[in-house]
C-alpha positions as CSV (number, residue, x, y, z in Angstrom):
1,M,28.4,-53.1,-40.0
2,G,27.9,-50.2,-42.4
3,K,24.6,-48.2,-42.4
4,S,25.0,-45.5,-45.0
5,G,21.8,-46.5,-46.7
6,S,18.3,-47.1,-45.4
7,C,15.1,-48.9,-46.4
8,N,13.4,-45.5,-46.8
9,R,9.9,-46.8,-46.1
10,T,7.7,-43.8,-46.7
11,E,3.9,-43.6,-46.9
12,S,2.4,-42.1,-50.0
13,N,0.1,-39.0,-49.9
14,Q,-1.1,-39.7,-53.4
15,P,-3.8,-42.3,-54.4
16,L,-2.8,-45.4,-56.3
17,V,-4.9,-44.3,-59.3
18,D,-5.9,-40.8,-60.3
19,F,-9.6,-40.9,-60.0
20,Q,-11.4,-38.0,-61.7
21,S,-14.9,-38.5,-60.0
22,P,-15.2,-35.5,-57.6
23,Q,-17.1,-37.5,-55.0
24,L,-14.4,-40.1,-54.8
25,M,-11.6,-37.5,-54.4
26,T,-13.1,-36.6,-51.0
27,E,-13.1,-40.1,-49.7
28,K,-10.4,-41.6,-47.5
29,K,-7.1,-42.2,-49.3
30,L,-7.1,-45.6,-51.0
31,R,-4.9,-48.3,-49.7
32,R,-1.5,-48.3,-51.4
33,S,-1.0,-51.9,-52.4
34,T,-0.9,-54.0,-55.5
35,M,-4.2,-55.5,-54.6
36,S,-6.1,-52.8,-56.5
37,Q,-3.9,-53.4,-59.6
38,H,-4.4,-57.2,-59.4
39,N,-8.2,-56.8,-59.2
40,L,-8.3,-54.5,-62.2
41,W,-6.0,-56.7,-64.2
42,S,-7.9,-59.9,-63.3
43,K,-11.2,-58.3,-64.2
44,Q,-9.8,-57.3,-67.6
45,E,-8.6,-60.9,-68.2
46,T,-12.0,-62.4,-67.3
47,G,-13.8,-60.2,-69.7
48,L,-15.3,-57.5,-67.5
49,S,-15.6,-54.2,-69.2
50,L,-13.3,-51.3,-68.3
51,N,-16.3,-49.1,-68.9
52,K,-18.0,-50.5,-65.8
53,K,-15.1,-49.4,-63.7
54,Q,-15.0,-46.0,-65.3
55,A,-18.7,-45.6,-64.5
56,A,-18.0,-46.3,-60.8
57,Y,-14.6,-44.7,-60.4
58,G,-14.1,-42.2,-63.2
59,S,-11.4,-42.3,-65.9
60,I,-8.7,-44.9,-65.3
61,S,-5.5,-45.5,-67.2
62,I,-3.9,-48.9,-66.4
63,K,-0.8,-50.5,-67.8
64,T,-0.8,-54.3,-67.4
65,P,2.5,-56.2,-66.6
66,E,2.8,-57.3,-70.2
67,S,3.2,-53.7,-71.3
68,V,5.6,-52.1,-68.8
69,S,9.3,-52.1,-68.2
70,A,10.9,-53.8,-65.3
71,E,11.6,-50.4,-63.6
72,E,7.9,-49.4,-64.0
73,R,6.8,-52.7,-62.7
74,V,8.9,-52.2,-59.5
75,N,7.2,-48.9,-59.0
76,Q,3.8,-50.4,-59.6
77,L,4.5,-53.0,-56.9
78,G,5.3,-50.2,-54.5
79,Y,9.1,-50.1,-54.3
80,K,11.8,-47.6,-55.2
81,Q,14.5,-48.6,-57.6
82,E,17.3,-48.4,-55.0
83,L,19.7,-51.1,-56.3
84,Q,21.8,-50.5,-59.4
85,R,20.8,-52.4,-62.6
86,K,24.1,-53.6,-63.9
87,L,23.5,-57.3,-64.7
88,S,22.9,-58.3,-68.3
89,S,20.8,-61.3,-69.4
90,F,23.9,-63.4,-69.7
91,A,25.3,-62.3,-66.3
92,T,22.0,-63.3,-64.7
93,F,22.1,-66.6,-66.5
94,G,25.7,-67.0,-65.3
95,L,24.6,-66.4,-61.7
96,A,21.9,-69.0,-62.0
97,F,24.1,-71.6,-63.7
98,T,26.9,-70.9,-61.2
99,N,24.6,-71.2,-58.3
100,I,23.4,-74.6,-59.6
101,G,27.0,-75.7,-59.7
102,I,26.4,-78.6,-61.9
103,L,30.0,-80.1,-62.2
104,S,30.8,-79.6,-58.5
105,N,27.5,-80.9,-57.2
106,A,27.4,-83.9,-59.5
107,S,30.9,-84.7,-58.4
108,A,30.1,-84.4,-54.7
109,T,27.1,-86.8,-55.0
110,F,28.7,-89.2,-57.5
111,Q,29.7,-91.9,-55.0
112,T,26.3,-91.6,-53.1
113,V,24.3,-92.2,-56.3
114,L,26.6,-95.0,-57.5
115,Q,25.8,-96.8,-54.3
116,R,22.1,-96.5,-54.9
117,G,21.6,-98.4,-58.2
118,G,24.9,-97.9,-60.1
119,P,25.3,-96.4,-63.5
120,V,21.9,-97.3,-65.0
121,T,20.1,-95.7,-62.0
122,M,22.4,-92.7,-62.1
123,L,21.6,-91.8,-65.7
124,L,17.9,-92.7,-65.6
125,S,17.3,-90.6,-62.4
126,W,19.3,-87.7,-63.9
127,N,17.1,-87.4,-66.9
128,I,13.8,-87.9,-65.1
129,V,14.6,-85.4,-62.4
130,A,15.9,-82.9,-65.0
131,G,12.5,-83.1,-66.7
132,F,10.7,-82.3,-63.5
133,M,13.1,-79.5,-62.6
134,L,12.6,-77.9,-66.0
135,C,8.8,-77.9,-65.3
136,V,9.6,-76.2,-61.9
137,A,11.8,-73.7,-63.6
138,L,9.1,-72.8,-66.2
139,S,6.4,-72.4,-63.6
140,L,8.6,-70.2,-61.4
141,S,9.7,-68.2,-64.4
142,E,6.1,-67.2,-65.1
143,I,5.7,-65.9,-61.6
144,C,9.1,-64.1,-61.8
145,S,8.1,-62.3,-64.9
146,L,5.0,-61.0,-63.1
147,Y,6.8,-60.0,-59.9
148,P,10.4,-59.0,-60.8
149,L,11.5,-58.0,-57.3
150,S,14.4,-59.2,-55.3
151,G,12.1,-60.9,-52.7
152,G,11.7,-63.9,-55.1
153,L,9.7,-66.8,-53.7
154,Y,8.8,-65.0,-50.5
155,Y,7.3,-62.0,-52.3
156,W,5.5,-64.2,-54.8
157,V,3.7,-66.2,-52.2
158,Y,2.3,-63.0,-50.6
159,E,1.1,-61.5,-53.8
160,L,-0.5,-64.7,-55.2
161,L,-2.4,-65.2,-52.0
162,H,-3.4,-61.6,-51.5
163,I,-5.5,-61.6,-54.7
164,H,-7.5,-64.6,-53.3
165,P,-10.6,-63.4,-51.4
166,R,-10.5,-66.2,-48.8
167,A,-6.7,-66.9,-48.6
168,K,-5.6,-63.3,-48.3
169,S,-5.7,-63.3,-44.5
170,H,-3.1,-66.1,-44.5
171,A,-0.8,-64.3,-46.9
172,P,1.5,-62.7,-44.3
173,L,2.0,-66.0,-42.5
174,L,2.8,-68.1,-45.5
175,A,5.0,-65.4,-47.0
176,F,6.9,-65.2,-43.8
177,V,7.3,-68.9,-43.6
178,T,8.4,-69.3,-47.2
179,G,10.9,-66.5,-46.9
180,W,12.5,-67.9,-43.8
181,I,12.6,-71.5,-45.1
182,Y,14.1,-70.4,-48.4
183,T,16.7,-68.2,-46.7
184,M,17.7,-71.0,-44.3
185,A,17.9,-73.5,-47.2
186,N,20.3,-71.2,-49.0
187,V,22.3,-70.7,-45.8
188,I,22.6,-74.5,-45.5
189,S,23.5,-74.7,-49.2
190,I,26.4,-72.3,-48.7
191,S,27.7,-74.6,-46.0
192,A,27.3,-77.7,-48.1
193,T,29.1,-76.1,-51.1
194,N,32.0,-74.8,-49.0
195,V,32.4,-78.1,-47.3
196,T,32.9,-79.7,-50.8
197,V,35.6,-77.1,-51.4
198,A,37.3,-78.1,-48.2
199,L,36.9,-81.8,-49.1
200,S,38.6,-81.2,-52.5
201,A,41.4,-79.3,-50.8
202,G,41.8,-82.1,-48.3
203,T,42.1,-84.7,-51.1
204,I,44.8,-82.6,-52.8
205,M,46.7,-82.6,-49.5
206,K,46.4,-86.3,-49.2
207,I,47.5,-87.3,-52.7
208,T,50.3,-84.6,-52.8
209,Y,51.7,-84.8,-49.3
210,G,50.1,-87.9,-47.9
211,I,48.6,-85.8,-45.1
212,P,44.9,-86.4,-44.5
213,L,43.0,-83.4,-43.0
214,S,41.0,-84.0,-39.8
215,K,37.4,-83.1,-39.6
216,L,38.4,-80.1,-37.5
217,A,40.8,-78.9,-40.1
218,L,38.2,-79.3,-42.8
219,M,35.8,-77.2,-40.8
220,L,38.4,-74.4,-40.4
221,V,39.1,-74.5,-44.1
222,T,35.4,-74.1,-44.7
223,L,35.1,-71.1,-42.4
224,I,38.1,-69.4,-44.2
225,I,36.5,-70.0,-47.6
226,T,33.2,-68.5,-46.4
227,F,35.1,-65.4,-45.1
228,F,36.7,-64.8,-48.5
229,Q,33.4,-65.2,-50.3
230,A,31.8,-62.7,-48.0
231,I,34.6,-60.2,-48.8
232,M,34.0,-60.7,-52.5
233,N,30.3,-60.1,-52.1
234,M,31.0,-56.8,-50.3
235,R,33.5,-55.6,-52.9
236,G,30.9,-54.8,-55.6
237,L,28.5,-56.5,-58.0
238,G,30.7,-55.9,-61.0
239,G,33.3,-58.4,-59.9
240,L,30.7,-61.0,-59.0
241,A,29.0,-60.6,-62.4
242,L,32.3,-61.1,-64.2
243,M,33.1,-64.1,-62.0
244,N,29.7,-65.7,-62.8
245,Q,30.1,-65.2,-66.5
246,L,33.6,-66.6,-66.4
247,S,32.3,-69.5,-64.4
248,V,30.1,-70.5,-67.3
249,F,33.1,-70.7,-69.7
250,W,35.3,-72.3,-67.0
251,S,32.7,-75.1,-66.5
252,C,32.3,-75.7,-70.2
253,A,36.0,-75.6,-70.8
254,G,36.6,-77.9,-67.9
255,L,34.0,-80.3,-69.2
256,I,35.7,-80.3,-72.6
257,A,39.1,-80.9,-70.9
258,I,37.7,-83.8,-68.8
259,I,36.2,-85.4,-71.9
260,A,39.5,-85.0,-73.8
261,V,41.7,-86.4,-71.0
262,L,39.5,-89.3,-70.1
263,S,38.8,-90.2,-73.7
264,I,42.5,-90.2,-74.7
265,F,44.3,-91.6,-71.7
266,A,41.8,-93.7,-69.7
267,P,40.7,-97.3,-70.5
268,H,36.9,-97.4,-71.0
269,Q,34.0,-99.5,-69.8
270,A,31.7,-101.2,-72.3
271,A,28.6,-99.3,-73.3
272,S,26.5,-102.1,-72.0
273,W,28.0,-101.7,-68.5
274,V,27.5,-97.9,-68.5
275,F,23.8,-98.0,-69.5
276,T,22.7,-101.3,-67.9
277,H,24.8,-102.1,-64.8
278,Y,23.0,-102.1,-61.5
279,E,24.8,-101.8,-58.2
280,N,23.1,-101.7,-54.8
281,D,25.0,-101.1,-51.5
282,T,22.0,-99.7,-49.6
283,G,20.8,-102.9,-47.9
284,F,17.4,-102.5,-49.4
285,E,16.2,-105.0,-52.0
286,D,13.4,-103.2,-53.7
287,P,14.8,-101.6,-56.9
288,T,12.1,-99.0,-57.0
289,Y,12.9,-97.8,-53.5
290,V,16.6,-97.8,-54.4
291,F,15.8,-95.7,-57.5
292,I,13.9,-93.2,-55.4
293,L,16.9,-92.9,-53.0
294,A,19.2,-92.3,-56.1
295,M,17.1,-89.3,-57.1
296,I,18.7,-87.2,-54.4
297,G,21.9,-86.7,-56.5
298,A,20.1,-85.1,-59.4
299,A,17.7,-83.1,-57.2
300,Y,20.5,-81.6,-55.2
301,S,22.6,-80.9,-58.4
302,L,19.8,-79.3,-60.3
303,F,18.1,-76.9,-57.9
304,G,18.9,-73.2,-57.8
305,C,17.5,-71.7,-61.0
306,E,15.4,-69.3,-59.0
307,S,18.5,-67.6,-57.8
308,A,18.2,-65.4,-60.9
309,A,15.2,-63.8,-59.2
310,S,17.2,-62.7,-56.2
311,V,18.9,-60.1,-58.3
312,N,15.8,-59.0,-60.2
313,E,16.2,-55.4,-59.1
314,E,19.8,-55.4,-60.3
315,T,19.1,-57.0,-63.7
316,V,18.3,-55.1,-66.9
317,D,14.8,-56.0,-68.2
318,A,14.4,-58.4,-65.3
319,D,10.8,-59.5,-66.2
320,V,12.2,-61.2,-69.3
321,S,15.9,-61.7,-68.6
322,S,15.5,-63.4,-65.3
323,P,12.8,-66.0,-66.4
324,L,14.9,-66.9,-69.5
325,A,18.0,-67.2,-67.2
326,M,16.1,-69.5,-64.9
327,T,14.8,-71.8,-67.6
328,M,18.0,-71.9,-69.6
329,S,20.2,-72.5,-66.6
330,I,18.3,-75.8,-66.0
331,A,18.4,-76.8,-69.6
332,V,22.1,-76.2,-70.0
333,S,22.8,-77.8,-66.6
334,W,20.9,-80.9,-67.6
335,F,22.9,-81.3,-70.8
336,V,26.3,-80.5,-69.2
337,G,25.6,-82.8,-66.3
338,L,24.5,-85.7,-68.5
339,V,27.6,-85.5,-70.7
340,F,29.8,-85.3,-67.5
341,L,28.2,-88.3,-65.9
342,I,28.4,-90.4,-69.0
343,V,32.1,-89.6,-69.5
344,L,32.8,-90.4,-65.8
345,L,31.0,-93.8,-66.0
346,F,32.8,-94.8,-69.1
347,S,36.1,-94.1,-67.3
348,V,35.4,-96.1,-64.1
349,Q,38.2,-98.6,-63.7
350,D,37.1,-100.2,-60.4
351,I,33.7,-99.5,-59.1
352,D,34.5,-101.0,-55.7
353,A,37.5,-98.7,-55.3
354,V,35.3,-95.6,-56.0
355,L,32.6,-96.9,-53.5
356,N,35.1,-97.5,-50.8
357,S,37.5,-94.6,-51.5
358,T,39.3,-93.0,-48.5
359,F,39.6,-89.7,-50.4
360,D,37.6,-86.8,-48.9
361,M,36.2,-86.3,-52.4
362,P,35.5,-89.9,-53.5
363,V,35.1,-89.1,-57.2
364,A,38.8,-88.3,-57.2
365,Q,39.4,-92.0,-56.9
366,L,38.0,-92.5,-60.4
367,F,40.6,-90.0,-61.8
368,W,43.4,-91.5,-59.7
369,D,42.7,-94.9,-61.2
370,A,42.1,-93.7,-64.7
371,V,44.7,-90.9,-65.4
372,G,47.0,-90.8,-62.4
373,Y,48.3,-88.0,-60.2
374,W,48.3,-85.1,-62.6
375,G,44.9,-85.8,-64.1
376,T,43.5,-86.1,-60.6
377,L,45.2,-82.8,-59.5
378,G,43.8,-81.0,-62.5
379,F,40.3,-82.3,-61.9
380,L,40.4,-81.2,-58.2
381,F,41.6,-77.8,-59.1
382,L,38.8,-77.4,-61.6
383,M,36.3,-78.5,-58.9
384,I,37.6,-76.1,-56.3
385,V,37.2,-73.1,-58.7
386,C,33.6,-74.2,-59.6
387,Q,32.7,-74.9,-56.0
388,F,34.1,-71.6,-54.8
389,C,32.2,-69.7,-57.4
390,T,29.0,-71.5,-56.5
391,G,29.4,-70.7,-52.8
392,A,30.1,-67.1,-53.5
393,T,27.0,-66.9,-55.7
394,T,24.8,-68.6,-53.1
395,I,25.9,-65.9,-50.5
396,T,24.7,-63.3,-53.1
397,V,21.4,-65.1,-53.4
398,A,20.8,-65.6,-49.7
399,S,21.9,-62.1,-48.7
400,R,19.4,-60.6,-51.2
401,Q,16.7,-62.7,-49.7
402,V,17.6,-61.4,-46.2
403,Y,17.6,-57.9,-47.6
404,A,14.2,-58.3,-49.1
405,L,12.8,-59.8,-45.9
406,A,14.3,-57.0,-43.9
407,R,13.0,-54.3,-46.3
408,D,9.5,-55.5,-45.6
409,G,10.0,-55.8,-41.8
410,A,10.0,-59.6,-41.8
411,T,13.3,-59.9,-39.7
412,P,14.5,-58.6,-36.4
413,M,16.8,-55.6,-36.8
414,S,15.2,-54.9,-40.1
415,E,16.6,-51.4,-40.4
416,R,20.1,-52.6,-40.2
417,L,19.7,-55.7,-42.4
418,C,18.2,-53.7,-45.3
419,A,20.7,-50.9,-45.1
420,L,22.8,-50.3,-48.2
421,D,26.4,-49.3,-48.1
422,S,28.1,-46.7,-50.3
423,Q,28.2,-49.1,-53.2
424,K,24.5,-49.8,-53.0
425,L,25.1,-53.3,-51.6
426,P,23.3,-54.9,-48.6
427,A,26.5,-55.3,-46.6
428,N,24.9,-56.1,-43.3
429,A,22.7,-58.8,-45.0
430,I,25.9,-60.3,-46.5
431,I,27.6,-60.4,-43.1
432,C,24.5,-62.0,-41.5
433,T,24.2,-64.6,-44.2
434,S,27.9,-65.6,-43.9
435,V,27.9,-65.8,-40.1
436,L,24.8,-68.1,-40.2
437,S,26.4,-70.4,-42.8
438,C,29.5,-70.7,-40.5
439,I,27.3,-71.6,-37.6
440,V,25.8,-74.5,-39.7
441,V,29.3,-75.8,-40.3
442,L,30.4,-75.9,-36.7
443,P,29.1,-79.4,-35.9
444,F,31.0,-80.9,-38.9
445,P,33.8,-82.5,-36.8
446,L,31.2,-84.3,-34.6
447,S,29.6,-86.5,-37.3
448,E,30.8,-88.7,-40.1
449,N,27.6,-88.2,-42.0
450,L,26.9,-84.5,-41.5
451,F,27.7,-83.7,-45.2
452,E,25.1,-86.2,-46.4
453,T,22.6,-84.7,-43.9
454,I,23.3,-81.2,-45.1
455,V,22.8,-82.2,-48.7
456,S,19.4,-83.9,-47.9
457,A,18.3,-81.0,-45.7
458,T,19.2,-78.4,-48.3
459,T,17.3,-80.3,-51.1
460,I,14.2,-80.9,-48.9
461,T,13.9,-77.3,-47.7
462,I,14.4,-75.8,-51.1
463,H,11.7,-78.1,-52.6
464,L,9.3,-77.3,-49.7
465,A,9.7,-73.6,-50.6
466,Y,9.1,-74.4,-54.3
467,G,6.0,-76.4,-53.3
468,I,4.5,-73.5,-51.3
469,V,4.9,-71.0,-54.2
470,L,3.5,-73.4,-56.8
471,A,0.5,-74.2,-54.6
472,C,-0.2,-70.5,-54.2
473,R,0.1,-70.1,-58.0
474,L,-2.7,-72.7,-58.5
475,V,-4.8,-71.2,-55.8
476,A,-4.7,-67.6,-57.2
477,P,-7.9,-66.8,-59.1
478,Q,-7.4,-66.2,-62.8
479,P,-3.6,-65.4,-62.4
480,I,-2.5,-62.4,-64.5
481,K,0.6,-62.8,-66.7
482,G,3.9,-61.1,-67.2
483,R,5.9,-60.9,-70.4
484,F,7.1,-64.5,-70.0
485,S,4.0,-66.8,-70.1
486,L,3.3,-70.5,-70.9
487,G,-0.2,-69.7,-72.1
488,R,-2.6,-72.7,-71.9
489,W,0.2,-74.9,-70.6
490,S,0.7,-72.9,-67.5
491,R,-1.6,-74.9,-65.1
492,P,-0.7,-78.4,-66.4
493,V,3.0,-77.6,-66.0
494,T,2.5,-76.1,-62.5
495,Y,0.5,-79.2,-61.4
496,I,3.4,-81.4,-62.5
497,S,5.9,-79.2,-60.7
498,L,3.9,-79.2,-57.5
499,A,3.5,-83.0,-57.6
500,W,7.3,-83.4,-58.0
501,T,8.2,-81.0,-55.2
502,M,5.9,-82.7,-52.7
503,F,7.2,-86.1,-53.7
504,A,10.8,-84.9,-53.3
505,V,10.2,-83.6,-49.8
506,L,8.8,-86.9,-48.7
507,A,11.2,-89.2,-50.6
508,F,14.3,-87.6,-49.3
509,L,13.2,-88.1,-45.7
510,L,13.3,-91.9,-46.2
511,P,16.0,-94.1,-44.6
512,T,18.9,-94.5,-47.0
513,S,20.6,-97.6,-45.5
514,W,19.6,-100.9,-44.0
515,P,19.9,-101.9,-41.2
516,I,19.4,-98.4,-39.8
517,Q,22.1,-97.4,-37.3
518,A,23.2,-94.2,-35.7
519,N,26.1,-93.9,-38.1
520,N,24.0,-94.3,-41.3
521,A,20.7,-92.8,-40.3
522,N,19.1,-90.1,-42.4
523,F,18.9,-87.0,-40.1
524,A,17.5,-84.8,-42.8
525,G,14.1,-85.0,-41.1
526,L,15.6,-83.6,-38.0
527,G,17.2,-80.7,-40.0
528,L,13.8,-80.0,-41.5
529,L,12.1,-80.0,-38.1
530,I,14.7,-77.5,-36.9
531,V,14.1,-75.2,-39.8
532,L,10.3,-75.4,-39.5
533,G,10.4,-75.2,-35.7
534,S,12.6,-72.1,-35.7
535,T,10.6,-70.4,-38.4
536,F,7.2,-70.9,-36.6
537,A,8.8,-70.0,-33.3
538,C,10.0,-66.7,-34.8
539,W,6.6,-66.1,-36.3
540,I,4.8,-66.7,-33.0
541,G,7.2,-64.9,-30.8
542,W,8.0,-62.0,-33.2
543,G,6.7,-62.0,-36.7
544,R,2.9,-61.9,-36.1
545,Y,3.4,-58.7,-34.1
546,H,5.6,-56.9,-36.6
547,Y,5.0,-58.3,-40.1
548,T,1.9,-57.7,-42.1
549,G,3.2,-58.1,-45.6
550,P,5.4,-56.2,-48.1
551,R,5.8,-52.5,-47.4
552,A,5.8,-49.9,-50.2
553,T,8.9,-47.7,-50.4
554,T,7.9,-45.2,-53.1
555,D,5.5,-42.3,-53.4
556,D,5.6,-42.6,-57.2
557,I,3.4,-45.7,-57.9
558,S,1.0,-43.7,-60.0
559,N,3.8,-42.8,-62.4
560,G,3.8,-46.4,-63.6
561,L,0.1,-46.5,-64.2
């Protein structure tokens, strides 16, 4: 595990602001944190005169977040610009779009949602959830513009609470919990994504050679895939940036090819069937309850926009580029996914065959019935590439989160995990992330329903992390703004986003089949308890003794003021 770089945490010998009052120059060095900046900016926004501060402190020159570059903002927040800024706006959008993985995730959950209400529920839930997720993206984008650091959600929680006079004492705990929950959610997401790659490969083996892959074989394929993705992440950011940009074109070209093939060669269902047919194989009779269960497909398929924030310190003009990438990735994913689902539903030949398919990737049954062997093979190849890119990107996101936590001392072995290699990449964090995702996959051969559990657990933990950040945004007094702002719509949109995330956490813990048996039980709640339990155990046994909040790494904060 390479260690050519270090976190370089140094304490400043300079004050945060150059105060010209002689009597204050002899006082104890002011605390180097962004709290001072937040207080000054907040007072400016609430109408307090800067002259009052000048009377008390001397002559002060302050730049607000709206008026500084991303590099200056990083320095203001107490960090050195150590990572290389190579990612353009489109590359960051490509990362977020690829991380969402709209075609692959919508395909992976197609059968599940079809069982829970059929075509009408699938399309209705897709559009409703997309609206909520767009609100979430807008709210998170505002915060991202204000704090364009690689810590993302974890760092945002700390800063938002730290400017609250009564909540600031809880900032380290909630930031620690958010960071660990979000990191583990992404680790689980890597496992879920790479399992779908293995399932697609297993389906190709079955339709080509008539050889079904065992659960053990699928697990081994997943581990091999994870290994190659880790190697890609350690080879350099340039290749990943190119892969993410190509992935956007690959997904769009693939969608066009699917539309063309299914439109020309497949018999079609009537529009009335696509937009009104209801199918319920859950065992529950209440249509509202069944509709809530169906939302898991869209919620799982549409999360991940915040991944753009994980490379903030590697993105040019991150305080604008990353928020735009986050918002646009959801908007584009909603449209692409909607078109994809409508085309698939029009091409269903036998809904019972899809619901009862023996293929590892059940949606392949639709293509098998509609366009035969070669069409199915082409679709699965398209999915494997999309899924592989999504998994590789999620490793990037999770490893940057581990790096950010380690840089601030929020993980054991922090010095090793935040070390950069000769290419300025967090190689040890990448290795750690990949190993953890492999551990999650190991129980796969032991359960028939582990994939569904992984999907639910991923969705729940991600939404829980969203909810904590959004609640902190609402708690923060008179929040200051970055260059991306919703203006007067900020709080209403944030309230809507918070309500959705809390609903999603509770809804996706509900039983999904009736009668409830061991082989159809929803174990996502158990997964959530494991994540929360391990997080709080780490805090009690280790974190509360070592972690006090983000640590500054630069002596040049005053240069950005």
